[in-house]
Backbone bond lengths (Angstrom), bond angles and torsions (degrees), N, CA, C in turn:
res aa  C-N    CA-C-N  psi(-1)  N-CA   C-N-CA  omega(-1)  CA-C   N-CA-C  phi
1 M - - - 1.464 - - 1.520 110.48 -
2 N 1.315 116.39 152.38 1.458 122.46 174.21 1.524 108.26 -97.20
3 I 1.320 116.52 111.55 1.461 122.25 -173.96 1.525 110.13 -114.05
4 V 1.316 116.10 132.15 1.461 121.72 175.63 1.528 108.87 -113.14
5 I 1.330 116.13 131.13 1.462 122.02 173.65 1.523 107.30 -102.06
6 L 1.327 116.45 119.02 1.463 120.73 178.69 1.517 108.68 -86.62
7 S 1.321 116.43 100.77 1.466 121.53 -176.11 1.517 109.12 -147.31
8 R 1.319 116.20 141.00 1.462 120.22 -179.96 1.521 112.27 -82.68
9 N 1.336 117.27 -11.31 1.463 120.57 -177.24 1.527 109.59 -139.91
10 K 1.321 116.61 105.47 1.462 120.88 -177.81 1.520 112.65 -70.48
11 D 1.350 117.22 -12.18 1.464 120.51 -177.16 1.528 113.25 -92.02
12 L 1.336 117.95 -2.90 1.458 120.28 178.01 1.524 110.10 -65.24
13 Y 1.334 115.89 146.48 1.461 120.96 -178.41 1.525 111.29 -53.45
14 S 1.326 116.82 -49.27 1.461 120.49 -175.32 1.529 111.14 -62.32
15 T 1.322 117.03 -42.58 1.460 121.07 179.57 1.523 110.81 -64.58
16 Q 1.330 117.07 -44.91 1.458 121.04 179.88 1.526 111.56 -61.49
17 R 1.326 116.43 -42.05 1.463 119.97 -178.53 1.524 110.76 -65.20
18 L 1.318 117.64 -39.39 1.458 120.42 178.59 1.529 111.00 -65.54
19 V 1.332 116.43 -39.58 1.465 120.37 176.50 1.525 109.90 -62.26
20 E 1.336 116.76 -46.62 1.469 121.34 -179.15 1.526 111.56 -57.35
21 E 1.325 116.12 -47.28 1.458 119.68 -176.05 1.523 111.78 -71.65
22 A 1.325 117.78 -35.56 1.460 120.30 177.57 1.528 110.45 -64.96
23 E 1.321 116.03 -44.60 1.467 119.97 -179.89 1.526 110.99 -67.88
24 R 1.320 116.33 -34.86 1.462 119.91 179.22 1.520 111.06 -64.59
25 R 1.331 115.94 -28.14 1.470 120.90 178.18 1.529 111.12 -93.55
26 N 1.343 116.09 13.97 1.476 122.79 174.51 1.525 113.44 67.98
27 H 1.337 116.80 30.87 1.451 120.64 172.99 1.533 109.18 -95.29
28 W 1.325 116.37 151.53 1.464 120.84 170.53 1.524 106.53 -84.33
29 V 1.331 117.33 132.22 1.469 120.07 -175.83 1.520 109.96 -137.86
30 E 1.327 115.34 142.70 1.463 121.87 -179.49 1.533 108.53 -139.10
31 V 1.338 116.31 138.23 1.465 121.51 175.69 1.515 108.04 -98.29
32 I 1.339 116.22 126.60 1.461 121.55 -175.94 1.523 109.57 -128.28
33 D 1.321 115.45 134.70 1.459 121.10 174.65 1.525 108.36 -77.48
34 P 1.342 118.10 115.87 1.472 118.87 -176.63 1.523 113.29 -61.91
35 L 1.344 116.94 -27.68 1.464 119.07 -179.08 1.523 112.42 -72.66
36 S 1.336 116.77 -11.74 1.462 120.56 178.62 1.522 112.04 -98.04
37 C 1.314 116.59 6.04 1.466 121.14 179.18 1.529 110.61 -90.38
38 D 1.321 115.86 140.63 1.462 121.94 170.73 1.517 108.06 -103.78
39 L 1.324 116.70 134.16 1.456 121.55 -179.47 1.527 108.68 -102.22
40 I 1.305 115.92 117.69 1.462 121.08 -179.19 1.520 107.83 -103.07
41 I 1.317 115.26 116.84 1.461 121.24 -173.16 1.520 108.59 -115.51
42 E 1.318 116.03 114.47 1.454 121.50 176.56 1.517 109.15 -148.51
43 K 1.292 116.89 168.94 1.459 122.33 -174.24 1.523 112.18 -56.14
44 E 1.353 114.82 119.04 1.458 123.71 173.76 1.526 113.75 59.37
45 K 1.339 117.91 15.12 1.460 118.07 -179.92 1.533 111.34 -146.37
46 P 1.330 117.29 62.60 1.464 118.74 175.38 1.524 110.17 -70.33
47 T 1.314 117.24 136.36 1.465 121.04 -179.29 1.521 109.94 -141.26
48 V 1.334 114.79 162.15 1.459 122.73 175.17 1.520 107.66 -119.31
49 F 1.329 115.84 129.73 1.469 121.97 -179.05 1.517 108.49 -112.57
50 Y 1.338 116.62 127.12 1.475 121.06 -176.83 1.529 109.24 -148.44
51 N 1.305 115.36 131.92 1.470 121.18 174.86 1.535 111.34 51.74
52 N 1.328 115.06 48.10 1.462 122.88 175.93 1.528 113.83 64.86
53 K 1.338 116.83 27.65 1.469 118.63 177.22 1.524 109.84 -149.36
54 Y 1.323 115.27 155.07 1.456 121.71 176.22 1.529 108.69 -88.58
55 L 1.316 116.14 133.42 1.467 120.32 -177.85 1.536 109.96 -91.82
56 D 1.339 115.06 58.99 1.461 120.24 -177.93 1.526 112.68 -95.64
57 Y 1.325 115.34 9.41 1.468 120.62 -177.75 1.537 111.95 -109.55
58 V 1.320 116.66 4.67 1.468 121.14 -172.81 1.532 110.64 -82.54
59 D 1.341 115.59 133.40 1.463 120.98 177.97 1.527 112.37 -96.10
60 A 1.338 116.81 -32.42 1.467 119.95 -176.28 1.518 109.77 -153.93
61 I 1.331 115.45 150.11 1.460 120.65 176.00 1.524 109.96 -125.27
62 I 1.316 115.03 150.49 1.464 122.55 173.76 1.522 106.71 -118.69
63 P 1.325 119.01 101.82 1.474 120.03 -179.94 1.526 111.44 -72.28
64 R 1.313 115.60 125.58 1.470 122.32 170.70 1.527 105.58 -121.81
65 I 1.333 114.69 68.30 1.461 122.55 -170.77 1.523 110.31 -92.64
66 G 1.326 116.92 117.35 1.457 120.97 177.57 1.517 111.43 -70.62
67 A 1.334 115.34 154.17 1.471 119.85 -176.73 1.526 112.34 -60.74
68 S 1.335 116.93 -32.34 1.468 119.87 -176.38 1.526 112.65 -71.96
69 V 1.329 117.64 -14.73 1.474 120.66 -179.29 1.531 110.35 -122.43
70 T 1.327 116.11 28.92 1.470 120.36 -175.88 1.522 112.27 -56.70
71 Y 1.331 117.22 -47.14 1.464 119.74 -173.40 1.528 111.63 -60.52
72 Y 1.336 116.67 -55.79 1.466 118.05 -176.95 1.524 110.86 -72.88
73 G 1.331 116.57 -37.95 1.459 119.43 179.02 1.513 111.81 -58.42
74 C 1.332 116.83 -43.15 1.462 120.04 178.99 1.521 111.88 -70.66
75 A 1.326 117.23 -29.13 1.464 119.70 174.77 1.530 110.38 -63.77
76 V 1.336 116.11 -38.07 1.471 120.34 177.61 1.529 110.25 -67.01
77 V 1.330 116.40 -44.84 1.473 120.05 177.72 1.532 110.06 -59.03
78 R 1.333 116.29 -44.11 1.456 121.11 -179.39 1.535 111.39 -62.51
79 Q 1.324 115.54 -37.17 1.467 118.95 179.20 1.532 110.72 -64.02
80 F 1.334 116.06 -42.60 1.468 118.72 176.15 1.524 110.89 -62.76
81 E 1.325 116.67 -38.18 1.465 119.84 177.54 1.526 110.58 -61.81
82 M 1.344 117.13 -38.99 1.461 120.62 177.41 1.533 111.23 -65.04
83 M 1.330 116.07 -22.29 1.466 121.56 178.42 1.531 111.19 -90.65
84 N 1.346 115.87 8.31 1.474 122.08 -179.37 1.522 113.03 63.69
85 V 1.324 115.78 31.27 1.467 121.44 174.28 1.525 108.35 -90.35
86 F 1.315 116.57 134.68 1.465 120.68 -179.10 1.525 109.85 -71.60
87 S 1.342 116.16 134.35 1.467 121.72 176.60 1.516 108.95 -120.31
88 T 1.328 116.75 136.01 1.463 120.14 -178.47 1.525 111.48 -64.60
89 V 1.335 116.85 -27.47 1.466 122.50 175.12 1.524 106.99 -138.97
90 S 1.312 117.09 133.79 1.462 119.85 -177.25 1.525 111.43 -74.69
91 S 1.324 115.29 156.84 1.464 120.16 178.65 1.527 110.66 -62.39
92 D 1.328 117.40 -39.65 1.465 120.86 179.36 1.520 111.27 -63.13
93 A 1.335 117.36 -40.42 1.468 120.93 -179.31 1.523 110.87 -66.98
94 I 1.332 117.59 -37.76 1.467 120.58 177.79 1.525 109.78 -63.25
95 I 1.320 116.66 -48.17 1.467 121.33 -179.56 1.527 110.27 -60.83
96 R 1.316 116.34 -43.65 1.474 120.76 -179.16 1.525 110.94 -62.56
97 S 1.334 116.96 -41.72 1.466 120.29 -177.74 1.523 112.31 -72.12
98 R 1.352 117.45 -28.15 1.459 120.84 -178.44 1.529 111.77 -75.19
99 D 1.315 116.82 -19.63 1.466 121.58 178.18 1.526 107.45 -91.29
100 K 1.335 116.82 98.71 1.463 120.75 -175.68 1.526 112.16 -57.41
101 L 1.323 116.43 -42.54 1.459 120.12 -178.51 1.528 110.36 -63.38
102 R 1.307 116.63 -48.50 1.464 120.83 -179.34 1.526 110.64 -61.30
103 S 1.333 116.63 -41.53 1.463 120.64 178.87 1.519 111.18 -59.86
104 F 1.333 116.25 -48.19 1.460 119.92 -179.03 1.529 111.45 -63.87
105 Q 1.329 116.78 -35.87 1.463 119.56 178.41 1.528 110.99 -64.10
106 H 1.324 116.72 -44.11 1.463 120.78 177.91 1.529 110.94 -62.86
107 L 1.330 116.25 -45.15 1.460 120.21 -177.29 1.524 111.41 -67.83
108 S 1.326 115.98 -36.76 1.461 120.00 178.83 1.525 110.83 -61.86
109 K 1.325 116.43 -46.09 1.464 120.75 179.79 1.525 110.91 -62.61
110 A 1.334 116.46 -32.90 1.466 120.99 -178.24 1.525 112.72 -80.94
111 G 1.328 117.06 -0.87 1.458 119.76 178.99 1.511 114.38 79.53
112 V 1.339 117.13 24.13 1.459 121.63 178.09 1.523 108.50 -88.22
113 D 1.336 117.01 127.32 1.462 120.13 -175.78 1.520 111.54 -77.15
114 M 1.318 115.70 143.56 1.467 122.63 -177.15 1.520 108.60 -156.82
115 P 1.326 118.69 165.67 1.469 119.40 173.85 1.526 109.74 -61.06
116 K 1.325 116.76 142.72 1.462 120.59 178.77 1.524 109.20 -58.69
117 T 1.324 115.98 133.27 1.461 121.65 -171.18 1.519 110.09 -131.74
118 V 1.338 116.60 141.14 1.461 122.14 178.27 1.526 109.21 -128.07
119 F 1.330 115.45 138.45 1.456 121.86 175.18 1.522 107.93 -133.61
120 T 1.312 117.36 129.80 1.464 120.82 179.00 1.524 109.94 -132.41
121 N 1.308 114.90 167.09 1.466 121.02 -178.75 1.532 109.88 -91.17
122 Y 1.334 115.33 75.90 1.463 121.41 178.39 1.535 111.10 53.43
123 S 1.328 115.89 47.03 1.466 120.15 -177.58 1.528 110.78 -64.08
124 F 1.339 115.39 138.93 1.462 119.76 175.35 1.525 110.75 -90.27
125 D 1.335 116.99 -9.38 1.460 121.32 177.31 1.519 107.91 -89.82
126 V 1.334 115.83 69.02 1.460 121.83 -174.82 1.526 111.25 -62.78
127 E 1.327 116.30 -36.48 1.462 119.82 -178.62 1.519 111.36 -60.59
128 K 1.317 117.43 -39.30 1.463 120.86 179.10 1.525 110.77 -66.65
129 V 1.326 117.13 -39.25 1.463 121.16 178.35 1.527 110.20 -60.27
130 I 1.321 116.14 -44.50 1.464 120.92 -179.84 1.531 110.53 -64.38
131 D 1.317 116.35 -40.19 1.469 120.52 179.59 1.524 111.42 -63.79
132 H 1.331 117.70 -32.14 1.471 121.74 -179.17 1.528 112.01 -59.63
133 V 1.340 117.46 -30.67 1.467 119.84 -178.60 1.529 111.87 -101.85
134 G 1.337 116.34 13.34 1.462 119.54 174.47 1.507 114.89 94.82
135 G 1.322 117.30 13.55 1.461 119.90 177.81 1.516 113.08 88.17
136 T 1.321 114.87 178.50 1.462 120.48 -178.03 1.530 110.39 -80.36
137 P 1.349 116.53 159.17 1.474 126.67 -2.13 1.526 111.63 -71.51
138 V 1.340 114.83 155.58 1.461 121.24 176.96 1.527 109.33 -132.80
139 V 1.308 114.85 157.41 1.465 121.32 174.86 1.520 107.53 -105.15
140 I 1.321 116.70 129.32 1.463 122.22 -179.89 1.521 107.80 -114.63
141 K 1.340 116.00 124.47 1.467 121.66 -174.07 1.521 110.91 -124.24
142 L 1.318 115.42 127.15 1.457 119.14 170.08 1.523 109.19 -67.43
143 L 1.321 116.71 140.05 1.457 119.99 -179.28 1.519 111.99 -62.12
144 E 1.334 117.41 -29.01 1.456 120.84 -175.97 1.522 113.09 -97.35
145 G 1.324 118.60 4.61 1.463 120.82 -175.83 1.521 112.91 -74.03
146 T 1.343 116.72 149.71 1.457 122.83 175.44 1.514 109.55 -141.19
147 Q 1.351 115.97 157.83 1.463 122.65 175.84 1.522 112.31 53.25
148 G 1.327 116.10 34.36 1.457 120.50 177.50 1.510 114.47 84.83
149 I 1.345 117.99 -6.74 1.462 121.05 178.77 1.529 108.40 -76.78
150 G 1.328 116.75 134.93 1.452 119.97 -179.65 1.506 113.41 81.11
151 V 1.342 116.76 19.83 1.470 122.12 176.94 1.522 107.89 -118.48
152 V 1.335 116.11 123.71 1.468 121.23 -173.71 1.525 109.22 -127.21
153 L 1.329 115.84 136.17 1.461 120.78 171.56 1.525 107.98 -98.07
154 A 1.330 115.96 117.38 1.463 121.03 177.98 1.530 107.71 -104.22
155 E 1.315 116.18 113.16 1.466 119.96 -172.39 1.520 113.17 -86.72
156 T 1.310 117.83 -18.99 1.465 121.23 179.29 1.523 109.89 -127.04
157 K 1.326 115.34 162.89 1.458 119.91 179.43 1.527 110.71 -62.97
158 N 1.326 116.70 -40.00 1.469 119.67 179.29 1.525 111.25 -62.68
159 A 1.346 115.99 -41.73 1.469 119.61 179.40 1.519 110.71 -65.10
160 A 1.338 116.25 -42.92 1.469 120.25 179.44 1.521 110.60 -62.85
161 E 1.315 116.62 -43.68 1.458 120.05 179.47 1.523 110.87 -62.59
162 S 1.330 117.25 -39.97 1.466 120.65 -179.92 1.523 111.79 -64.19
163 V 1.348 115.80 -44.58 1.464 119.75 -179.44 1.528 110.72 -65.17
164 L 1.329 116.41 -46.63 1.466 119.70 -178.90 1.520 111.74 -64.80
165 E 1.303 116.83 -39.97 1.467 119.70 178.15 1.523 111.24 -65.10
166 A 1.341 116.00 -36.53 1.468 119.47 178.07 1.528 110.56 -67.09
167 F 1.339 116.73 -45.12 1.467 120.27 177.79 1.523 110.62 -62.72
168 N 1.331 116.82 -42.54 1.461 120.55 178.93 1.527 110.89 -60.82
169 G 1.344 115.66 -41.38 1.458 120.07 -179.95 1.519 112.38 -63.93
170 L 1.334 116.14 -30.10 1.463 121.30 178.17 1.524 112.09 -89.47
171 E 1.336 115.50 0.57 1.465 122.18 -175.49 1.525 110.94 54.57
172 A 1.334 114.46 41.83 1.461 121.77 177.05 1.523 108.71 -100.12
173 R 1.312 116.42 120.60 1.458 121.10 -178.48 1.524 110.73 -70.32
174 A 1.325 116.57 135.24 1.463 120.18 -178.37 1.520 111.18 -143.41
175 L 1.324 115.04 150.54 1.453 122.96 172.71 1.521 108.92 -101.36
176 V 1.302 116.24 147.06 1.467 121.36 173.24 1.528 106.82 -113.04
177 Q 1.339 116.17 125.64 1.459 120.53 -175.82 1.518 112.03 -124.30
178 E 1.309 113.35 149.70 1.463 121.85 170.92 1.536 109.19 -58.23
179 Y 1.322 116.18 137.22 1.467 120.70 177.99 1.523 109.12 -91.81
180 I 1.328 116.36 126.16 1.462 122.07 179.99 1.524 108.19 -95.60
181 A 1.330 115.44 89.90 1.469 120.69 -173.42 1.521 112.68 -63.57
182 E 1.354 115.88 -36.23 1.462 118.98 -175.18 1.524 113.38 -68.27
183 A 1.344 117.95 -13.58 1.468 120.28 176.12 1.525 111.13 -69.83
184 K 1.339 116.60 -21.78 1.471 123.01 174.35 1.527 112.87 53.61
185 G 1.325 115.52 45.78 1.465 119.79 174.70 1.513 114.37 73.68
186 S 1.321 117.80 18.39 1.468 120.21 179.95 1.524 109.96 -123.92
187 D 1.319 115.74 161.37 1.459 121.32 171.32 1.519 108.91 -151.88
188 L 1.308 115.92 173.91 1.453 122.58 178.01 1.516 108.82 -111.86
189 R 1.310 117.66 141.57 1.466 122.01 173.60 1.535 107.66 -117.48
190 A 1.326 115.60 119.14 1.457 121.72 175.16 1.521 108.16 -104.67
191 L 1.324 117.30 129.13 1.454 121.67 178.97 1.535 108.22 -101.09
192 I 1.311 115.90 120.25 1.459 121.58 -175.21 1.518 110.64 -110.92
193 V 1.323 115.51 132.66 1.460 122.34 173.67 1.526 107.81 -134.69
194 D 1.323 116.12 120.45 1.461 122.28 175.54 1.531 112.34 54.78
195 N 1.329 115.32 50.16 1.463 122.27 175.21 1.532 113.39 65.30
196 H 1.333 116.49 26.50 1.463 121.41 174.83 1.526 109.16 -135.25
197 V 1.326 116.40 140.24 1.465 119.92 171.04 1.521 107.07 -79.39
198 V 1.325 116.59 112.70 1.468 120.70 -175.27 1.526 112.23 -100.64
199 G 1.321 116.99 -4.16 1.458 120.72 177.46 1.514 109.93 -178.86
200 A 1.321 116.37 155.51 1.466 120.16 179.56 1.516 109.48 -151.75
201 M 1.330 115.41 159.60 1.462 120.90 176.59 1.517 109.18 -151.89
202 K 1.302 115.20 162.25 1.462 121.52 172.15 1.513 107.77 -108.31
203 R 1.320 116.84 129.86 1.456 122.17 178.80 1.521 109.09 -107.66
204 Q 1.320 115.51 136.96 1.460 121.00 -178.76 1.520 109.33 -125.80
205 G 1.326 116.18 125.06 1.461 119.62 177.67 1.511 111.20 -68.33
206 K 1.327 115.95 152.53 1.458 119.25 178.47 1.529 109.80 -66.04
207 E 1.312 116.52 163.83 1.456 121.06 -174.92 1.532 111.46 -55.59
208 G 1.326 115.15 130.73 1.449 120.78 -179.91 1.516 114.24 82.52
209 E 1.346 117.87 3.46 1.459 122.65 -177.14 1.531 109.17 -118.23
210 F 1.348 116.98 123.96 1.464 119.71 -179.13 1.521 112.61 -84.48
211 R 1.334 117.03 -14.27 1.463 120.72 177.87 1.522 109.67 -89.51
212 S 1.327 116.54 133.73 1.466 120.45 -174.65 1.521 112.76 -98.14
213 N 1.325 118.64 2.80 1.464 121.43 -175.42 1.524 111.92 -54.46
214 L 1.329 116.95 133.98 1.464 121.06 178.76 1.522 110.94 -62.60
215 H 1.344 117.48 -30.65 1.465 121.34 178.52 1.530 111.47 -67.34
216 R 1.314 117.17 -14.61 1.460 121.21 -179.10 1.527 111.56 -109.30
217 G 1.314 115.55 21.86 1.464 119.76 175.78 1.511 115.16 92.21
218 G 1.336 117.18 8.15 1.453 120.48 178.26 1.520 111.43 -70.79
219 T 1.336 116.18 161.23 1.456 121.79 177.74 1.530 108.94 -115.96
220 Y 1.328 115.77 165.85 1.452 118.93 -179.24 1.529 110.52 -134.71
221 S 1.319 115.27 156.73 1.456 121.93 177.73 1.514 109.34 -150.62
222 F 1.309 116.56 164.34 1.464 120.76 -179.55 1.524 110.45 -65.33
223 H 1.340 115.59 141.36 1.467 120.48 174.42 1.521 108.36 -144.19
224 K 1.307 116.21 130.27 1.464 121.29 174.91 1.521 107.91 -96.53
225 L 1.312 116.98 115.60 1.441 120.90 -179.17 1.526 110.86 -65.66
226 N 1.331 116.30 139.83 1.459 118.57 172.49 1.526 109.38 -81.56
227 E 1.314 117.50 177.95 1.462 120.62 -175.14 1.524 112.27 -62.70
228 E 1.317 117.24 -39.66 1.458 120.56 -178.92 1.525 111.08 -66.49
229 E 1.335 116.68 -42.08 1.462 120.86 178.65 1.526 111.05 -65.65
230 T 1.318 116.12 -41.19 1.473 120.87 179.33 1.520 111.20 -63.16
231 N 1.317 116.51 -47.81 1.472 120.32 -179.09 1.524 111.63 -62.93
232 L 1.333 116.46 -38.30 1.465 120.09 179.16 1.523 110.47 -64.73
233 A 1.333 117.28 -45.26 1.467 121.55 -179.17 1.527 110.69 -61.92
234 L 1.320 116.72 -44.86 1.462 120.59 -178.75 1.521 111.47 -66.19
235 K 1.325 116.56 -40.48 1.463 120.14 -179.51 1.525 110.92 -64.49
236 A 1.335 116.59 -42.40 1.463 120.44 179.72 1.524 110.87 -63.00
237 A 1.340 117.15 -44.20 1.463 120.83 179.83 1.522 111.17 -63.37
238 Q 1.326 116.47 -40.91 1.462 120.66 -179.67 1.524 111.20 -65.66
239 K 1.330 117.15 -41.91 1.461 120.28 -177.05 1.520 111.77 -67.40
240 L 1.330 117.39 -29.65 1.463 120.39 177.59 1.526 112.09 -94.55
241 K 1.335 115.81 4.70 1.471 122.82 176.60 1.532 111.62 56.33
242 L 1.335 113.91 48.84 1.460 120.76 179.57 1.536 109.17 -115.47
243 P 1.331 118.48 98.33 1.467 120.28 179.67 1.521 113.08 -67.99
244 I 1.330 116.39 -25.56 1.464 121.80 175.09 1.517 107.70 -128.32
245 C 1.326 117.08 123.74 1.465 119.69 -179.16 1.521 110.44 -168.93
246 G 1.309 114.97 167.24 1.454 122.03 170.71 1.515 108.21 -110.02
247 V 1.318 117.06 127.68 1.465 121.58 -179.13 1.523 108.19 -110.85
248 D 1.327 116.52 121.98 1.462 121.98 -179.48 1.521 109.60 -97.48
249 I 1.332 115.57 129.60 1.462 122.60 -172.64 1.518 110.07 -126.47
250 L 1.326 115.76 136.16 1.460 121.74 173.13 1.528 108.99 -99.60
251 Q 1.332 116.38 137.79 1.456 121.55 174.91 1.528 108.21 -91.20
252 S 1.340 115.67 115.96 1.455 120.19 -176.89 1.522 110.58 -122.63
253 N 1.332 115.51 171.35 1.463 120.30 179.00 1.521 112.62 -66.34
254 R 1.341 116.79 -21.26 1.466 119.48 179.49 1.527 112.53 -102.03
255 G 1.334 115.79 12.19 1.460 120.79 178.50 1.520 111.86 112.42
256 P 1.339 117.54 179.73 1.468 120.28 -178.29 1.521 111.78 -69.09
257 L 1.347 115.39 143.49 1.463 122.06 -178.97 1.530 109.16 -128.31
258 I 1.320 116.45 139.24 1.460 120.08 176.23 1.522 109.76 -73.91
259 M 1.333 116.33 127.33 1.450 120.75 176.29 1.528 111.33 -99.58
260 E 1.333 116.17 -42.41 1.465 119.41 -176.85 1.524 108.99 -167.23
261 I 1.335 115.73 158.10 1.464 120.85 175.48 1.520 108.08 -128.66
262 N 1.334 115.96 130.33 1.456 122.36 -175.25 1.524 109.18 -112.19
263 S 1.326 116.52 119.16 1.460 120.73 -178.41 1.526 112.87 -80.51
264 T 1.333 117.92 -10.45 1.465 121.77 176.79 1.528 108.64 -131.38
265 P 1.320 117.99 66.46 1.466 120.27 -174.23 1.523 112.52 -73.31
266 G 1.322 116.13 144.03 1.457 120.70 173.29 1.520 110.22 -71.29
267 L 1.316 116.40 149.87 1.462 120.65 -175.92 1.530 113.65 -100.77
268 E 1.327 117.54 -19.89 1.457 119.99 -168.97 1.525 112.90 -60.95
269 G 1.346 116.89 -51.77 1.457 119.54 -176.71 1.509 112.72 -61.87
270 V 1.334 117.10 -45.87 1.463 120.93 -176.86 1.529 110.83 -68.98
271 E 1.337 117.12 -41.32 1.467 118.55 178.22 1.525 110.96 -63.32
272 S 1.337 116.96 -41.49 1.466 120.55 -179.05 1.522 111.65 -67.76
273 A 1.344 116.35 -42.78 1.460 120.05 -176.09 1.519 112.28 -74.12
274 S 1.323 116.91 -41.67 1.467 120.31 -174.51 1.521 113.62 -90.84
275 K 1.337 116.45 -14.88 1.473 122.01 -175.16 1.530 111.47 60.27
276 K 1.333 116.24 27.79 1.456 121.44 178.44 1.528 109.88 -104.79
277 N 1.314 115.25 147.58 1.463 121.04 179.98 1.533 108.88 -88.79
278 I 1.344 115.27 84.51 1.460 120.89 -176.63 1.532 110.78 -68.56
279 A 1.332 116.48 -40.03 1.466 120.09 -179.04 1.529 110.56 -60.38
280 Q 1.316 117.02 -40.38 1.474 120.49 177.82 1.526 110.97 -62.97
281 A 1.340 116.62 -39.36 1.465 120.04 179.23 1.524 110.79 -62.10
282 I 1.335 117.38 -36.81 1.463 120.72 179.53 1.533 110.86 -68.44
283 I 1.331 117.08 -42.15 1.468 120.31 177.73 1.535 110.14 -65.28
284 T 1.321 117.51 -39.02 1.463 121.08 176.57 1.518 110.43 -61.87
285 Y 1.331 116.79 -39.29 1.467 120.98 177.62 1.525 110.89 -60.22
286 I 1.329 116.99 -41.81 1.474 120.67 177.55 1.514 110.49 -63.72
287 E 1.325 116.91 -43.34 1.457 120.64 179.60 1.532 111.73 -61.45
288 R 1.311 115.77 -34.21 1.465 121.47 -176.59 1.536 111.99 -76.84
289 H 1.343 116.29 -33.78 1.461 119.20 -171.60 1.521 114.54 -117.43
290 G 1.334 118.30 -19.56 1.455 120.87 -178.45 1.524 111.73 -77.34
291 R 1.318 114.22 166.35 1.465 117.78 179.86 1.533 108.93 -75.41
292 P 1.334 118.41 145.84 1.466 121.00 -178.06 1.522 111.39 -70.09
């Protein structure tokens, strides 16, 4: 098969591993920067033009679209979909997962448990918003934040009011969430491929840090999900129609809670912690569902 990986950096661990596994299975593979693609839209003949050639020979794509380029990156994915090229994750699913509010609304309706969350239209009654999630401390998240950026822990009502008022003044949309103290700055990451958990890890934030993101100095270790955690991760992925994703879970006194779902999860931490070949599982998924 001819496989294209849409990635802005061919040297990233995840991109390199996917290339290695595709080539090991005797597939032709190319890494393409989605921002360098031109989309040619005409009657019954949508095409993608890149590096002085038409990409009309591609059988499957693996989107590795960063949050900062979601709009154009998803337009490129959508163009390939219009060309009947198989994509490991659909453009609609990526867009849906990147919208934290929309994701939580879908998961809430589906009965997926999560920290209590409030969203308002720049409300000036900050105290009422805080009361809705049970009081302080609270976690305040920008809708557009990634990798722990734009996530603030407000430990007092005054701190929460200051942060929310600042975001409101900047017209920055934010969610207010219940703080799960018993998680103690850790979470679980489940990596899902084709409706199976193929690897998992526990992430722990560095001392004094409530965010567990590896980009923020967090560490990781092997974790075997129990049945409840596994079922929650699979249900969340299914409801957001993400055949490949990373599901972040908080361990709480009332059971596992969904914290976030990542449609372009990194592979390094999970592969290292679980000793599982996640990249191979993704290539196998393409072989199983992509066009020959």
